[in-house]
Structures are given as C-alpha cells and as structure tokens.
C-alpha positions, 0 to 999 in steps of 0.5 A: 079839469084834466091835467093832461095836455092835449096831445097836439098842444104846442109849447111857446117856451123859448127860454126852455133848456129843452126847446132845441129837441122838444117836438112841442116847441118845434111844432109851435114854430111851424104853427106860427108860420103856417097855421091860422089857429093852434092849441098852446100849453098853458105856460103859467102852470110850469116853468122851463126846466130840464125836467119838463113834464111835457117834453116830447121827442120823436122816435121811429118805430117799425109797424107791421101790417097784415098777416095773411102770409103768416096765417097761410103757414098754420096747420089746417087743424089749428087755423080754424079757431086761431083768431080766438087765441089772439088778443083782439077783442072781436072777430071783426077787429081780428080780420081788419088787422089780418088784412092790414087795415091797422098797424101792429105795434112792436108789442102786438107783433111779438104777441102774435108771433108767439101765438103763431109759433105755438100753433105751428106756423112758420114765423120766418115768413113775417108780416105782410108788410112793414112801415117805419113811422114816427111817433112822439114819446116821452124820453 
C-alpha cells in the first residue's frame, strides 16, 4: 500500500503537541460538527510528537491568472512562435493559461516573466489579475 495519506485526511490526535496549529486537526474538528463522513489518518501508525510527518499548516500565496496584456507588449517578430518557448506541454494548455483559466504558481510566474523579458516584452505590465489563495504546506 501507499504510505502517503490522502491530502484531505483529517487527524483526531487531541494529545498531539501540534494540534493547535495543524490544519488536519482543525479540519477534523470542523468535520465532526458538519460532515456525515470523512477520511481520517490511521493514528495507530504514528504517535503524537513535535515531528509529526503529517503536520500541515496554511500558507497564503499570490496566484496570477492570464497574460494577454503582457503578451500584447511583445514585439511582433517574437510573438508568433512565443508559445514554443514556454514550459507548457501543449499549445492548448498555453492558451488556457494565457486566457486565465488556470492559475500560475509563483515559480511559473517567474519562468514566464523571464521568457517574456528575454523576448523583449514590457514585464512591468504584469499578469492580467492576481488572487491570494490559501494552500496547505508542510512547514
């Protein structure tokens, strides 16, 4: 079997020293109050400690959506085949990200900005819109 827990699994360990800040335990308490069923970590396989392998916290990240405005600043000669230099696997994926259907992580934003800059675009324009999103991460 796979030893990686399901991402949405909650933790019922009330005696854990990290339960006040662990998002898995907070989600467990919410699920007890509201959910008819939920997935729980198998607490027999680990003991509560300050080095819990399943400990998660929340982090706010700024996700960018769309780069039509940025693309509009490219010189005409470099714009035609620009998508081939991007890290997207296909032309259709490229256009979905360009339209803003999918969010761009900070790493992807930096990659794209460097490609735009290399091709002569005005990177000061930035992406079409930004949104702060909460993600779960291991500290």
